[in-house]
N, C-alpha and C positions, 0 to 999 in steps of 0.2 A: 792692825795692818801687818803685813809681812812682805819681805822683799822677794819677788819672784821674777827671775830673769832680769834683774837689775831695776825693776820697777816696783813701787809700793802698790800692793793689791789688798783690798779689803777681804778679810777672812773671818769665818765663824767657827767656833768650836762646838761640835755636836757630840754630846755624851751618849752613852748606851741607853739611858732612860729616855732621852729625847728621841733617839732613833727608833725606839720600840713603839712610839706613838705613830710613826709614819707607816704607810702601807707598802713599804719596800723591804725586802728581806736581805738584800746583799750589800747593805751599807755598813761600813766599819766606823768605829769611834775615831774621831780625830778632827783635823782642821780641813775646812773646805773653802775654796776661793769663791767669793760671792759673784754671781752672774755668769758662771761657766756652764750651768745646766741648761738643757734644752727641754722646755715643757711641751713643745709642739703646737703652742697656741698660734704663733705667727704662720706656720705652715698651714694649719687648719683654716685660719681666717683668709689667707691668700687663696687657698683652694676654693673655699665657699664664695669668695668675691669673684674669682675667675669664672666659676660655674654660673653665678648669678649674671655676670656681664654677658656671657655667651648666650644664655637663655633670653635675656632682654634684647640682645642684638638680633637674634633670629626672629623673635616675635615682632620686633619693630619692622623688620624687612617684609613681614607678611601682611602688613596693613595695606589695604587697597582703597583707592579713591574711586568714586562712582564715575561712570562714563560722562563725557561732556554733554551737558544739556539734560541729564537725567533728573527726573522729579518723581516723587511718590505718586502712586496711582490716584490717590484721593485728590491731589492737586491737579493732576492731568484732567480728571473728570470735571473738576470745578472750573477749569479754564474756559470751557465753552458755554457755560450757563451763567448769564448775567445776575440772576438772583443769588446763586451760590457765591459769586464774586463779591456781591454786596455783603452777604453774611460773613464772608471771610474777613472783610475789612473791619467789621464790627466786633467779631469774636476771634480770639486767638485760635490757631489751628492746633488741634490735639491729634497727635499721631495715634493711629489705631494699631495696637500691638497684638500680633497673633501669638497665642500661647503655643509653646512647643512642648510636646510630651518629653518626659525625662528619657525615655527609651530612645528617642530620636536625637535628643541633644547630646547625649554621651557618645554618639557616633560621629560627631563633627570634630574636625581638628581645632576649631576655635574654642570649643569647650575645654579641651585638654591644654591648650595654650594658656587660657585664663586660669585654669586650675593649677598649672605648674607655676605661673607667676604668683598666684596667691600663696602657694606652698612655700616658694622661695622667700617671699616677703615676710610671711609669718615666721619662718625659721630664723630669718635675720632679725626680726623684731624680738624674738625670744632670746636670741644670743646677746642682745644689748642689755 
């Protein structure tokens, strides 16, 4: 410990041999006060967190609810047929999924929103 500006501060002595192991060229041998350096980690995490928050907020604002009374076409067609209504009660309704070609999918904003979300979350996961 050393007295700096009237307060006791923790210091370390860095020798020439120890400094040679570091990836910095402009460090001189001597005493260094512990905790005075800035690694940039806090600023980086703050920037990434702010970017992630803004992307999530924008994507959340783009969600849309269906119009009141909207039903899938398969349910609409089955509403008038008593035989299909009976089958619906016996078996669960399975949604028919239309396959979307990649060429068409990458042109939609939803694809890029999901991709951006995935990218941000994967980057955040690797950072942890």
